[in-house]
N, CA, C and O of each residue as an XYZ file, in Angstrom:
924
protein
N      14.604      6.533     14.844
C      14.671      6.250     13.383
C      13.253      6.450     13.247
O      12.535      6.497     14.246
N      12.616      6.623     11.605
C      11.258      7.561     10.918
C      10.574      6.751     10.738
O      10.984      5.895     11.523
N       9.341      6.144      9.985
C       8.596      5.682      9.129
C       7.783      6.858      8.700
O       7.209      7.784      9.272
N       7.986      6.393      7.260
C       6.924      7.410      5.992
C       6.374      6.482      5.873
O       6.815      5.339      5.752
N       4.306      7.210      5.908
C       3.122      6.658      5.793
C       3.404      7.225      4.279
O       4.017      8.292      4.236
N       3.064      6.692      3.166
C       2.792      6.746      1.894
C       1.290      6.745      1.396
O       0.834      5.666      1.018
N       0.523      7.816      1.366
C      -1.378      7.809      1.020
C      -1.850      8.572      0.392
O      -2.210      9.724      0.638
N      -1.907      7.562     -1.086
C      -2.589      7.846     -2.119
C      -3.949      8.485     -2.290
O      -4.646      7.517     -2.598
N      -4.613      9.382     -2.274
C      -5.419      9.950     -2.463
C      -6.215     10.057     -3.741
O      -5.538     10.528     -4.655
N      -7.448      9.758     -4.066
C      -8.248      9.782     -5.451
C      -9.959      9.990     -4.962
O     -10.754      9.049     -4.962
N     -10.239     11.090     -4.647
C     -11.610     11.263     -4.412
C     -12.238     10.533     -3.364
O     -13.282      9.928     -3.608
N     -11.511     10.505     -1.733
C     -11.780     10.053     -0.695
C     -12.335     11.211      0.581
O     -12.128     11.082      1.788
N     -13.037     12.273     -0.058
C     -13.131     13.074      1.019
C     -13.869     13.053      2.180
O     -13.799     13.886      3.083
N     -15.116     11.340      2.106
C     -15.072     11.379      3.332
C     -14.471     10.995      4.165
O     -14.943     11.279      5.266
N     -13.250     10.233      4.178
C     -12.451      9.814      4.630
C     -11.048      9.908      4.909
O     -10.271      9.134      5.469
N     -10.895     11.114      4.351
C      -9.379     11.683      4.851
C      -8.825     12.443      6.016
O      -7.774     12.112      6.567
N      -9.389     13.238      6.298
C      -9.522     13.658      8.031
C      -9.489     12.444      8.371
O      -8.270     12.395      8.537
N      -9.972     11.012      8.706
C     -10.008     10.355      9.402
C      -9.101      9.046      9.412
O      -9.190      8.128     10.228
N      -8.081      9.152      8.192
C      -7.043      8.090      8.282
C      -6.144      8.889      8.253
O      -5.017      8.395      8.252
N      -6.251     10.384      8.218
C      -4.922     11.102      9.079
C      -4.576     10.539     10.652
O      -3.753      9.881     11.289
N      -6.031     11.425     10.801
C      -6.310     11.422     12.954
C      -5.497      9.612     12.919
O      -4.382      9.378     13.388
N      -6.509      8.443     12.178
C      -5.824      7.471     12.750
C      -4.146      6.599     12.743
O      -3.717      5.664     13.418
N      -3.609      7.337     11.775
C      -1.932      6.936     11.300
C      -1.514      8.117     13.054
O      -0.828      7.635     13.955
N      -1.821      8.890     13.104
C      -1.125      9.721     14.062
C      -1.554      9.208     15.480
O      -1.090      9.816     16.445
N      -2.303      8.261     15.678
C      -2.824      8.226     16.831
C      -2.113      7.066     17.497
O      -1.803      6.830     18.664
N      -1.912      6.206     15.954
C      -0.213      4.909     16.519
C       0.659      5.761     16.964
O       1.150      6.816     16.565
N       0.804      4.701     18.395
C       1.680      4.743     19.337
C       2.945      4.168     18.438
O       2.711      3.037     18.013
N       3.765      4.508     18.196
C       4.995      3.642     17.878
C       6.646      3.416     18.605
O       7.575      2.670     18.294
N       6.501      4.295     19.542
C       7.336      4.480     20.738
C       8.322      5.371     20.411
O       7.837      6.468     20.685
N       9.867      5.593     19.812
C      10.447      6.124     19.689
C      10.501      6.071     18.033
O      11.610      6.423     17.632
N       9.897      5.841     17.339
C       9.656      5.732     16.091
C       8.368      6.836     15.379
O       7.143      6.718     15.344
N       9.617      8.276     14.689
C       8.550      8.711     14.244
C       7.943      8.654     13.446
O       8.065      7.595     12.832
N       7.236      9.333     13.057
C       5.856      9.118     11.722
C       5.908     10.689     10.499
O       5.936     11.905     10.688
N       5.902     10.090      9.673
C       5.910     11.694      8.442
C       4.903     10.610      7.544
O       4.953      9.428      7.202
N       3.934     11.806      7.382
C       2.924     11.005      6.130
C       2.620     11.486      5.079
O       1.802     12.405      5.022
N       3.114     11.058      4.176
C       3.070     11.737      2.884
C       1.940     11.144      1.782
O       1.860     10.138      1.077
N       0.828     12.746      2.118
C      -0.323     12.546      1.275
C      -0.211     13.472     -0.299
O      -0.177     14.639     -0.689
N      -0.182     11.876     -0.919
C      -0.455     12.297     -2.971
C      -1.804     12.346     -3.349
O      -2.541     11.363     -3.278
N      -2.179     13.518     -3.771
C      -3.416     13.788     -4.342
C      -3.362     13.683     -5.513
O      -2.742     14.410     -6.290
N      -4.077     12.669     -5.777
C      -4.124     11.896     -7.607
C      -4.751     13.055     -8.465
O      -4.669     12.594     -9.604
N      -5.118     13.838     -8.530
C      -6.171     14.662     -9.668
C      -7.670     14.164     -8.741
O      -8.561     13.480     -9.244
N      -7.678     14.515     -7.777
C      -8.691     14.383     -7.444
C      -9.704     15.675     -6.910
O      -9.349     16.644     -6.240
N     -11.530     15.260     -7.600
C     -12.203     16.267     -8.285
C     -13.414     16.351     -7.065
O     -14.364     17.133     -7.112
N     -13.214     15.575     -6.202
C     -14.446     14.974     -4.793
C     -14.029     16.713     -3.754
O     -14.514     16.636     -2.626
N     -13.436     17.789     -3.954
C     -12.506     18.488     -2.461
C     -11.680     17.958     -1.820
O     -11.280     18.546     -0.814
N     -11.013     16.386     -2.245
C     -10.100     16.134     -1.477
C      -9.029     17.199     -1.603
O      -8.551     17.622     -0.551
N      -8.696     17.569     -2.473
C      -7.513     18.413     -2.925
C      -7.339     19.691     -2.082
O      -6.298     20.143     -1.605
N      -8.690     20.209     -1.999
C      -8.265     21.916     -0.386
C      -8.515     21.379      0.214
O      -8.902     22.126      1.112
N      -8.689     20.038      0.647
C      -8.716     19.617      2.197
C      -7.708     19.798      2.720
O      -7.347     20.567      3.611
N      -6.751     18.312      1.558
C      -5.253     18.558      1.878
C      -4.655     20.050      1.557
O      -3.952     20.209      2.555
N      -4.540     20.956      0.960
C      -4.216     22.233      0.628
C      -4.427     23.253      1.884
O      -3.605     24.104      2.225
N      -6.032     22.937      2.678
C      -6.335     24.039      3.390
C      -6.493     23.562      4.865
O      -6.193     24.398      5.717
N      -6.913     22.356      5.286
C      -7.040     22.112      6.372
C      -6.674     21.105      7.136
O      -7.137     20.845      8.246
N      -5.604     20.355      6.398
C      -5.152     19.500      6.774
C      -3.847     20.231      7.404
O      -3.583     21.313      6.879
N      -3.111     19.862      8.307
C      -2.241     20.993      8.948
C      -1.258     20.004      9.814
O      -1.780     19.017     10.333
N       0.293     20.258     10.006
C       1.039     19.574     11.344
C       2.100     19.656     10.019
O       1.998     19.822      8.804
N       3.389     19.393     11.205
C       4.696     19.594     10.723
C       5.285     17.859     10.541
O       6.400     17.361     10.385
N       4.123     17.403     10.637
C       4.984     15.368     10.197
C       3.656     15.387      8.499
O       3.402     14.421      7.780
N       3.323     16.253      8.423
C       2.706     16.112      7.246
C       3.267     16.897      6.383
O       3.662     18.061      6.451
N       3.240     15.365      4.772
C       4.163     16.249      3.353
C       2.859     16.304      2.174
O       1.889     15.547      2.144
N       3.175     17.473      1.205
C       1.379     16.966      0.760
C       2.328     16.965     -0.551
O       3.473     17.393     -0.697
N       1.371     16.281     -1.521
C       2.137     16.229     -2.903
C       0.648     16.619     -3.335
O      -0.305     16.875     -2.599
N       0.707     16.595     -4.716
C      -0.030     16.928     -5.712
C       0.287     16.562     -6.961
O       1.294     17.187     -7.292
N      -0.195     15.639     -8.071
C      -0.940     15.714     -9.237
C      -1.600     16.046    -10.057
O      -2.641     15.390    -10.068
N      -1.532     16.926    -10.966
C      -2.224     17.871    -11.439
C      -3.419     17.451    -12.270
O      -4.301     18.291    -12.445
N      -3.577     15.961    -12.929
C      -4.243     14.686    -13.052
C      -4.172     13.595    -12.514
O      -3.208     13.110    -11.922
N      -5.737     12.925    -12.791
C      -5.422     11.452    -12.197
C      -4.429     10.643    -13.226
O      -4.483     10.581    -14.455
N      -3.099      9.782    -11.901
C      -2.327      9.164    -13.159
C      -2.431      7.974    -12.695
O      -1.662      7.208    -13.277
N      -3.347      7.254    -11.517
C      -3.277      5.956    -10.960
C      -2.899      5.615     -9.459
O      -2.420      6.537     -8.799
N      -3.029      4.666     -8.997
C      -2.127      4.604     -7.310
C      -0.763      4.293     -7.759
O       0.131      4.640     -6.988
N      -0.519      3.877     -8.534
C       1.146      3.656     -9.008
C       1.825      4.439     -9.165
O       2.993      4.167     -8.888
N       1.520      5.905     -9.709
C       2.045      6.514     -9.727
C       2.073      7.476     -8.662
O       3.014      8.245     -8.468
N       0.929      7.416     -7.913
C       0.771      8.596     -6.777
C       1.983      7.680     -5.921
O       2.966      8.292     -5.503
N       1.865      6.272     -5.698
C       2.726      5.455     -4.495
C       4.410      6.066     -5.243
O       5.363      6.521     -4.610
N       4.350      5.958     -6.038
C       6.004      5.793     -6.927
C       6.277      7.971     -6.377
O       7.243      8.490     -5.817
N       5.271      8.467     -6.760
C       5.606     10.148     -6.449
C       5.909     10.183     -4.721
O       7.021     10.629     -4.437
N       5.463      9.967     -4.123
C       5.270      9.437     -2.860
C       7.085      9.168     -1.897
O       7.844      9.641     -1.051
N       6.863      7.996     -2.926
C       8.058      7.088     -2.136
C       9.674      8.092     -2.817
O      10.847      8.015     -2.450
N       9.254      8.645     -3.509
C      10.923      9.305     -4.260
C      10.622     10.454     -3.302
O      11.679     10.957     -2.922
N       9.511     11.062     -2.764
C       9.361     11.816     -1.865
C       9.965     11.911     -0.239
O      10.308     12.979      0.268
N      10.024     10.533      0.493
C      10.135     10.253      1.808
C      11.648      9.997      2.281
O      12.703      9.589      1.796
N      11.189     10.435      3.413
C      12.649     10.153      4.448
C      12.934      9.843      5.289
O      13.832     10.156      6.070
N      11.723      8.715      5.251
C      12.115      8.072      6.724
C      12.592      6.670      6.346
O      12.165      6.080      5.353
N      13.471      6.184      7.163
C      14.132      4.439      6.796
C      12.926      3.097      6.605
O      12.899      1.960      6.135
N      12.243      3.807      7.117
C      10.777      2.607      6.961
C       9.988      2.814      5.953
O       9.583      3.947      6.214
N       9.438      2.477      4.883
C       8.482      3.535      3.918
C       7.283      2.536      4.133
O       7.567      1.366      3.875
N       6.245      2.731      4.474
C       4.856      2.282      4.539
C       4.021      2.803      3.661
O       3.985      4.032      3.602
N       2.906      1.795      2.518
C       1.519      2.170      1.821
C       0.602      2.005      2.241
O       0.131      0.868      2.264
N      -0.034      3.042      2.741
C      -1.577      3.081      3.382
C      -2.153      3.812      2.507
O      -1.687      4.835      2.006
N      -3.732      3.059      2.173
C      -5.091      3.205      1.490
C      -5.383      4.457      2.652
O      -5.075      4.464      3.844
N      -6.097      5.510      1.843
C      -6.881      6.684      2.513
C      -8.338      5.854      2.765
O      -9.084      6.576      3.427
N      -8.837      4.820      2.503
C     -10.604      4.042      2.634
C     -10.680      3.778      3.765
O     -11.562      2.936      3.929
N     -10.183      4.075      4.707
C     -10.286      3.369      6.092
C     -10.462      1.143      5.926
O     -10.781      0.416      6.867
N     -10.204      0.768      4.805
C     -10.474     -0.379      4.796
C      -8.981     -1.376      5.709
O      -9.177     -2.440      6.297
N      -7.610     -0.696      5.603
C      -6.649     -0.989      6.083
C      -6.619     -0.308      8.054
O      -7.443      0.535      8.409
N      -5.825     -0.733      8.793
C      -6.263      0.037     10.197
C      -4.931      0.193     10.426
O      -4.201     -0.749     10.120
N      -4.438      1.207     10.913
C      -3.282      1.494     11.006
C      -2.663      1.054     12.703
O      -1.481      1.196     13.013
N      -3.546      0.606     13.489
C      -3.666     -0.426     14.611
C      -2.370     -1.210     14.297
O      -1.311     -1.153     14.923
N      -2.720     -2.107     12.984
C      -1.806     -3.274     12.431
C      -0.090     -2.555     12.075
O       0.606     -3.322     11.411
N       0.347     -1.676     12.325
C       1.355     -0.488     11.944
C       2.545     -1.442     12.903
O       3.659     -1.841     12.566
N       1.858     -1.595     14.107
C       3.234     -2.519     15.267
C       4.006     -3.696     14.630
O       5.194     -3.830     14.336
N       2.704     -4.674     14.493
C       2.851     -6.160     13.713
C       3.602     -5.796     12.490
O       4.627     -6.464     12.356
N       3.375     -4.907     11.541
C       3.627     -5.363     10.218
C       5.659     -4.331     10.401
O       6.387     -4.147      9.426
N       5.907     -4.027     11.414
C       7.345     -3.469     11.411
C       7.964     -4.159     12.169
O       9.171     -4.393     12.115
N       7.166     -4.563     12.976
C       8.143     -6.044     14.111
C       9.164     -7.061     13.376
O      10.214     -7.225     13.997
N       9.068     -7.603     12.452
C       9.767     -8.378     11.666
C      10.887     -7.764     11.252
O      11.961     -8.365     11.246
N      10.706     -5.872     10.663
C      12.091     -4.865     10.308
C      12.739     -4.387     11.267
O      13.935     -4.100     11.244
N      11.849     -4.247     12.349
C      12.677     -3.882     13.593
C      13.294     -4.866     14.351
O      13.942     -4.341     15.256
N      13.373     -6.269     14.356
C      13.894     -7.135     14.834
C      15.294     -7.697     13.857
O      16.090     -8.633     13.938
N      15.098     -6.713     13.060
C      16.304     -7.208     11.696
C      15.918     -8.936     11.047
O      16.703     -9.658     10.432
N      14.939     -9.150     11.304
C      14.782    -10.167     10.165
C      14.822     -9.890      9.191
O      15.833    -10.087      8.517
N      13.711     -9.304      8.704
C      12.806     -8.851      7.464
C      13.400     -7.672      7.043
O      14.021     -7.033      7.892
N      13.289     -6.904      4.980
C      13.500     -6.308      4.459
C      12.617     -5.413      3.753
O      12.820     -4.242      3.429
N      11.039     -6.549      3.457
C      10.822     -6.192      3.464
C       9.038     -6.851      3.969
O       9.001     -8.082      3.966
N       7.747     -6.190      4.346
C       6.839     -7.101      4.786
C       5.829     -6.818      4.558
O       5.669     -5.615      4.768
N       4.496     -7.569      4.018
C       3.238     -7.763      3.101
C       2.496     -7.566      4.725
O       2.995     -8.054      5.739
N       1.224     -6.756      4.706
C       0.391     -7.392      5.627
C      -0.742     -7.944      4.977
O      -1.476     -7.303      4.224
N      -0.972     -9.965      5.478
C      -2.226    -10.560      5.375
C      -3.478    -10.082      5.366
O      -3.908     -9.371      6.274
N      -4.419    -10.561      3.961
C      -5.734    -10.430      4.490
C      -6.084    -11.637      4.716
O      -7.152    -11.719      5.324
N      -5.430    -12.923      4.373
C      -6.072    -14.082      4.536
C      -4.926    -15.101      5.293
O      -4.798    -16.299      5.040
N      -4.122    -14.319      6.290
C      -3.592    -15.219      7.024
C      -3.600    -15.018      8.902
O      -2.580    -15.227      9.559
N      -4.932    -14.587      9.540
C      -5.252    -14.167     10.099
C      -5.206    -12.650     10.180
O      -5.423    -12.144      9.079
N      -4.961    -11.669     11.272
C      -5.573    -10.968     11.856
C      -6.244    -10.523     12.688
O      -6.200    -11.327     13.619
N      -7.143     -9.338     13.054
C      -7.977     -9.258     14.203
C      -9.765     -9.683     13.796
O     -10.534    -10.381     14.456
N     -10.028     -8.923     12.404
C     -11.127     -8.882     12.142
C     -11.306     -8.629     10.486
O     -10.682     -7.804      9.818
N     -12.493     -9.717      9.938
C     -12.613     -8.871      8.686
C     -13.867     -9.281      8.523
O     -14.454    -10.240      9.024
N     -14.511     -7.804      7.166
C     -15.384     -8.226      7.099
C     -15.890     -8.751      5.771
O     -15.430     -8.456      4.668
N     -16.981     -9.634      6.047
C     -17.757    -10.730      4.528
C     -18.142    -10.017      4.331
O     -18.890     -9.252      4.940
N     -17.359    -10.080      2.510
C     -18.043     -9.326      1.631
C     -17.655    -10.319      0.137
O     -17.486    -11.538      0.157
N     -17.572     -9.403     -1.142
C     -17.595    -10.228     -2.395
C     -16.999    -11.222     -2.415
O     -15.792    -11.124     -2.194
N     -17.620    -12.705     -2.708
C     -16.866    -14.071     -3.125
C     -15.693    -13.871     -3.832
O     -14.512    -14.081     -3.553
N     -16.558    -13.184     -5.321
C     -15.471    -13.268     -6.585
C     -14.363    -12.088     -6.219
O     -13.183    -12.060     -6.570
N     -14.708    -11.624     -5.832
C     -12.802    -10.444     -5.750
C     -12.299    -11.383     -4.257
O     -11.129    -11.234     -3.906
N     -12.901    -12.010     -3.702
C     -11.345    -12.680     -2.918
C     -10.750    -14.159     -3.395
O      -9.651    -14.631     -3.105
N     -11.884    -14.804     -4.281
C     -11.140    -15.879     -5.115
C     -10.169    -15.651     -6.802
O      -9.565    -16.431     -7.539
N     -10.520    -13.843     -6.835
C      -9.629    -13.265     -7.892
C      -8.453    -12.870     -6.810
O      -7.256    -12.886     -7.100
N      -8.685    -12.712     -6.239
C      -7.181    -12.331     -5.568
C      -5.948    -13.574     -5.019
O      -4.718    -13.557     -5.010
N      -6.673    -14.301     -4.718
C      -6.059    -16.037     -4.597
C      -5.422    -16.142     -5.668
O      -4.197    -16.040     -5.748
N      -6.332    -16.398     -6.778
C      -5.757    -17.186     -8.444
C      -4.872    -15.994     -8.640
O      -3.910    -16.666     -9.012
N      -4.512    -15.012     -8.681
C      -3.679    -13.789     -9.049
C      -2.486    -13.965     -8.200
O      -1.352    -14.065     -8.667
N      -2.812    -14.006     -6.739
C      -1.774    -14.345     -6.017
C      -0.922    -15.690     -6.463
O       0.266    -15.751     -6.779
N      -1.736    -16.567     -6.401
C      -0.829    -18.070     -6.966
C      -0.406    -18.087     -8.280
O       0.490    -18.868     -8.601
N      -0.940    -17.304     -9.141
C      -0.154    -17.498    -10.835
C       0.682    -16.689    -10.356
O       1.385    -17.468     -9.711
N       1.227    -15.429    -10.164
C       2.258    -14.738     -9.286
C       3.505    -15.883     -8.393
O       4.696    -16.030     -8.667
N       2.816    -16.453     -7.453
C       3.535    -17.460     -7.272
C       4.576    -18.112     -7.992
O       5.806    -18.116     -8.051
N       3.302    -18.822     -8.668
C       3.891    -20.023     -9.193
C       5.185    -19.936    -10.506
O       5.976    -20.728    -11.019
N       4.759    -18.200    -10.680
C       5.697    -17.672    -12.045
C       7.083    -17.063    -11.377
O       8.117    -16.729    -11.956
N       6.744    -17.027     -9.889
C       8.114    -16.182     -9.277
C       8.769    -17.272     -8.196
O       9.689    -17.104     -7.396
N       7.874    -18.569     -8.492
C       8.686    -19.069     -6.980
C       8.813    -19.036     -5.638
O       9.733    -19.485     -4.956
N       7.579    -18.333     -5.215
C       7.378    -17.280     -3.956
C       6.021    -18.553     -3.372
O       5.468    -19.490     -3.949
N       5.927    -18.081     -2.243
C       4.438    -18.255     -1.307
C       3.738    -17.423     -0.388
O       3.495    -17.738      0.777
N       3.256    -15.806     -1.220
C       2.618    -15.054     -0.524
C       1.162    -15.640     -1.099
O       0.669    -16.111     -2.125
N       0.801    -15.267      0.339
C      -1.166    -15.312      0.863
C      -1.600    -13.821      0.104
O      -2.795    -14.024     -0.109
N      -1.338    -12.606     -0.360
C      -1.585    -11.693     -0.252
C      -0.681    -10.968     -1.623
O      -0.099     -9.942     -1.273
N      -0.545    -11.222     -2.626
C       0.279    -10.346     -3.375
C      -0.220     -8.652     -3.284
O       0.431     -7.607     -3.297
N      -1.812     -8.968     -3.178
C      -2.468     -7.866     -4.079
C      -2.972     -6.220     -2.662
O      -3.589     -5.156     -2.703
N      -1.968     -7.281     -1.346
C      -2.900     -6.171     -0.408
C      -2.126     -4.947     -0.069
O      -0.910     -5.009      0.109
N      -2.702     -3.991      0.013
C      -2.463     -2.739      0.452
C      -1.134     -1.887      1.320
O      -0.659     -0.754      1.248
N      -0.852     -3.130      2.160
C      -0.360     -2.995      3.513
C       1.228     -3.537      2.787
O       1.402     -4.742      2.967
N       2.506     -2.754      1.926
C       3.407     -3.134      1.780
C       4.346     -2.369      2.945
O       3.807     -1.366      3.412
N       5.640     -2.688      3.466
C       6.404     -2.240      4.409
C       7.950     -2.084      3.961
O       8.504     -3.088      4.408
N       8.678     -1.474      3.443
C       9.888     -1.510      2.682
C      11.289     -0.289      3.651
O      11.307      0.861      4.090
N      12.294     -1.522      3.553
C      13.180     -0.563      3.934
C      14.083      0.559      3.239
O      14.903     -0.251      2.805
N      14.456      1.489      2.901
C      14.671      2.635      2.420
C      15.504      1.783      1.290
O      14.961      1.729      0.186
N      16.900      1.038      1.459
C      17.787      0.659      0.636
C      16.199     -0.023     -0.359
O      16.016      0.543     -1.437
N      15.713     -0.557     -0.176
C      15.367     -1.878     -1.273
C      14.360     -0.603     -2.164
O      14.346     -0.861     -3.367
N      13.783      0.306     -1.909
C      12.301      1.188     -3.179
C      14.134      2.059     -3.550
O      14.034      2.563     -4.668
N      15.604      2.327     -2.962
C      16.672      2.958     -3.913
C      16.507      2.001     -4.685
O      15.964      2.407     -5.713
N      16.782      0.496     -4.717
C      17.074     -0.176     -5.885
C      15.924     -0.726     -6.935
O      16.048     -1.732     -7.633
N      15.158     -0.138     -6.908
C      14.220     -0.211     -8.332
C      13.699      0.443     -8.598
O      13.598      1.219     -7.647
N      13.041      0.854     -9.579
C      12.166      1.767    -10.309
C      10.867      1.056    -10.733
O      10.730     -0.154    -10.917
N       9.817      2.149    -10.869
C       8.321      1.186    -11.043
C       8.086      2.223    -11.969
O       8.552      3.359    -11.875
N       7.008      1.609    -13.285
C       6.481      1.783    -14.055
C       4.716      2.299    -14.411
O       4.236      3.284    -14.972
N       4.115      1.050    -13.751
C       3.188      1.212    -13.918
C       1.983      2.191    -13.249
O       1.780      2.043    -12.043
N       1.587      2.679    -13.611
C       0.425      3.726    -13.419
C      -0.674      3.359    -12.324
O      -1.133      4.150    -11.500
N      -0.835      2.716    -12.393
C      -2.460      2.077    -11.587
C      -1.923      0.826    -11.108
O      -0.732      0.539    -10.992
N      -2.797      0.206    -10.877
C      -3.237     -1.141    -10.117
C      -1.891     -2.283    -10.487
O      -1.536     -3.129     -9.666
N      -1.267     -2.131    -11.805
C      -0.210     -2.370    -11.840
C       0.635     -2.597    -10.869
O       1.486     -3.485    -10.814
N       0.364     -1.693    -10.015
C       1.819     -1.483     -8.723
C       2.348     -3.003     -8.261
O       3.393     -3.655     -8.288
N       0.782     -3.172     -7.762
C       1.496     -4.055     -6.486
C       2.091     -5.719     -7.447
O       2.569     -6.619     -6.756
N       1.992     -5.886     -8.789
C       2.469     -7.085     -9.245
C       4.178     -6.567     -9.740
O       5.261     -7.128     -9.574
N       3.890     -5.554    -10.249
C       5.240     -4.415    -10.442
C       6.393     -4.795     -9.790
O       7.372     -5.454    -10.141
N       5.998     -4.107     -8.518
C       6.365     -3.364     -7.312
C       7.535     -5.558     -6.473
O       8.627     -6.001     -6.118
N       5.813     -6.007     -6.726
C       6.513     -7.571     -5.739
C       7.482     -8.349     -6.378
O       8.445     -8.881     -5.827
N       7.117     -8.406     -7.850
C       8.224     -9.164     -9.041
C       9.236     -8.112     -8.567
O      10.028     -8.562     -7.740
N       9.349     -7.238     -8.785
C      11.133     -6.352     -8.886
C      11.463     -6.441     -7.188
O      12.605     -6.081     -6.904
N      10.540     -6.907     -5.946
C      11.477     -6.936     -4.854
C      11.906     -8.650     -4.573
O      12.472     -9.074     -3.566
N      11.509     -9.370     -5.634
C      11.620    -10.710     -5.483
C      12.816    -11.184     -6.280
O      13.393    -12.214     -5.932
N      13.265    -10.416     -7.445
C      14.345    -11.090     -8.080
C      15.618    -11.687     -7.364
O      16.021    -10.790     -6.625
N      16.203    -12.479     -7.279
C      17.385    -13.741     -6.582
C      18.148    -12.004     -6.723
O      17.851    -11.297     -5.760
N      18.812    -11.499     -7.508
C      20.388    -11.089     -7.121
C      20.076    -10.104     -6.306
O      20.982     -9.292     -6.119
N      18.596     -9.829     -5.500
C      18.996     -8.178     -4.234
C      18.812     -9.062     -3.056
O      19.173     -8.637     -1.959
N      18.111    -10.654     -3.197
C      18.353    -11.581     -2.010
C      17.484    -10.963     -0.563
O      17.920    -11.152      0.572
N      16.210    -10.216     -0.850
C      15.431     -9.298      0.262
C      14.830    -10.695      0.755
O      14.211    -11.609      0.211
N      15.208    -10.484      1.774
C      14.089    -10.682      2.683
C      12.568    -10.549      3.443
O      12.363     -9.858      4.441
N      11.568    -11.362      2.745
C      10.395    -10.996      2.751
C       9.404    -12.304      3.761
O       9.255    -13.526      3.780
N       8.914    -11.063      4.507
C       7.996    -11.462      5.279
C       6.423    -11.125      5.459
O       6.046     -9.961      5.323
N       5.459    -12.225      5.788
C       3.776    -11.737      5.423
C       3.421    -11.947      6.840
O       3.726    -13.028      7.345
N       2.697    -10.878      7.685
C       2.219    -10.625      8.930
C       0.303    -10.725      8.321
O      -0.312    -10.274      7.354
N      -0.002    -11.452      9.361
C      -1.901    -11.115      9.107
C      -2.210     -9.807      9.834
O      -1.595     -9.305     10.774
N      -3.494     -9.284      9.080
C      -3.920     -8.171     10.065
C      -5.133     -7.822      9.199
O      -5.191     -8.455      8.145
N      -5.980     -7.061      9.398
C      -7.709     -6.985      9.950
C      -7.643     -6.262      8.767
O      -6.648     -5.722      8.284
N      -9.140     -6.300      8.199
C      -9.052     -5.864      7.074
C     -10.943     -5.715      7.351
O     -11.729     -6.486      7.901
N     -11.120     -4.535      6.766
C     -12.496     -3.827      6.244
C     -13.319     -3.380      5.143
O     -14.014     -2.379      4.967
N     -12.987     -4.617      4.303
C     -13.640     -4.022      3.190
C     -14.669     -3.232      2.630
O     -15.822     -3.200      3.061
N     -14.087     -2.375      1.329
C     -15.399     -1.820      1.181
C     -16.785     -2.111      0.356
O     -16.070     -2.602     -0.518
N     -17.568     -2.200      0.042
C     -18.552     -1.937     -1.254
C     -18.345     -0.974     -2.321
O     -17.618      0.019     -2.297
N     -19.147     -1.440     -3.341
C     -19.292     -0.057     -4.651
C     -19.349      0.901     -3.796
O     -18.483      1.743     -3.558
N     -21.070      0.687     -3.013
C     -22.014      2.047     -2.695
C     -21.001      3.176     -1.868
O     -20.973      4.406     -1.907
N     -20.239      2.236     -1.153
C     -19.229      2.697     -0.404
C     -17.788      3.757     -1.313
O     -17.176      4.629     -0.697
N     -17.656      3.603     -1.993
C     -16.794      4.091     -3.175
C     -15.418      2.931     -3.513
O     -14.283      3.378     -3.674
N     -15.627      1.853     -3.567
C     -14.373      1.223     -3.832
C     -14.426      1.007     -5.326
O     -15.392      0.569     -5.951
N     -13.377      1.336     -5.760
C     -12.877      1.445     -7.304
C     -12.817      0.482     -7.841
O     -13.733      0.197     -8.612
N     -11.601     -0.515     -7.637
C     -11.001     -1.631     -7.927
C     -12.269     -2.208     -9.077
O     -13.411     -1.892     -8.744
N     -12.160     -2.851    -10.113
C     -13.076     -3.591    -10.839
C     -12.563     -4.439    -11.163
O     -11.525     -4.745    -10.577
N     -13.242     -5.558    -12.706
C     -12.690     -6.378    -13.286
C     -11.659     -5.874    -14.329
O     -10.713     -6.549    -14.733
N     -11.893     -4.861    -14.640
C     -10.701     -4.588    -15.864
C      -9.370     -4.125    -15.188
O      -8.288     -3.807    -15.682
N      -9.929     -4.212    -13.532
C      -8.244     -4.188    -13.158
C      -7.295     -5.134    -13.053
O      -6.089     -4.967    -13.232
N      -8.026     -6.448    -12.668
C      -7.994     -7.716    -12.420
C      -7.216     -7.740    -13.578
O      -6.032     -7.921    -13.293
N      -7.497     -7.586    -15.214
C      -6.772     -7.892    -16.413
C      -5.847     -7.497    -16.253
O      -4.933     -8.305    -16.420
N      -5.414     -5.981    -15.818
C      -4.858     -5.387    -15.595
C      -3.315     -5.853    -14.710
O      -2.122     -5.743    -14.989
N      -3.770     -6.185    -14.012
C      -2.956     -6.920    -12.608
C      -2.613     -8.315    -13.421
O      -1.557     -8.834    -13.061
N      -3.363     -9.028    -14.497
C      -2.933    -10.097    -14.971
C      -1.594     -9.868    -15.696
O      -0.528    -10.477    -15.608
N      -2.159     -8.268    -16.821
C      -0.860     -8.520    -17.622
C       0.605     -7.834    -17.364
O       1.573     -7.791    -18.123
N       0.408     -7.191    -15.730
C       1.600     -6.883    -15.338
C       2.477     -7.973    -14.517
O       3.691     -7.852    -14.352
N       1.675     -9.095    -14.006
C       2.452    -10.221    -13.425
C       2.882    -11.137    -14.445
O       3.674    -11.971    -14.006
N       2.633    -11.241    -15.572
C       2.882    -12.526    -16.579
C       4.166    -11.100    -17.368
O       5.244    -11.529    -17.780
N       3.929     -9.799    -17.463
C       5.013     -8.584    -18.297
C       6.410     -8.943    -16.782
O       7.499     -9.433    -17.079
N       6.106     -8.640    -15.528
C       7.152     -8.426    -14.635
C       7.787     -9.876    -14.208
O       8.933     -9.942    -13.764
N       7.010    -10.958    -14.364
C       7.943    -12.170    -13.836
C       8.293    -12.550    -14.442
O       9.456    -12.708    -14.072
N       8.071    -13.344    -16.295
C       8.581    -13.675    -17.573
C       9.767    -12.318    -17.694
O      10.474    -12.204    -18.695
């Protein structure tokens, strides 16, 4: 069995080599890892590092000529992934690959088709950060739940894991941070009957001085996409 780790990259030169090292360091036993790195039009040298410095038979390197957004980068990676299981991993070190075993367990045990890693139901440790970001995440997740009759605790999490057959049944359109509500709404459609689980994860959030990118305008995009794909 193979796990495809999808890593969208946009101006993450400080963290890029380290996240690749951490992904490679995770021991998954007999499960092979394929690391699919998508440079989304970086201008800080990340693209050159991917092209010239990152090496290995486990690496798939993909490039956007211009910045299209996280959603577009993830979709590019998913379409090229060859693993039976597909996992989304941010490049900024906020999420720890050490959580992979607990994320994969519900799928490996045959209970789940989709697993989300929740920052709000446990895990090992959490950096104390912005109150309004946390509240916004919870409110957007609650609205999504109301419209889709679900009980997610963290719809906006980076850690989303899918069996390949789930990704093969959907098509994604949102290029930026609308990716999260779009893909979540589409996997919740009753006609598919996918079994969805959440597990608690650790979280080491960034502040804006450390390169955090998402802002209030992105929250408006998420809100629009929740309404669009839920209704």
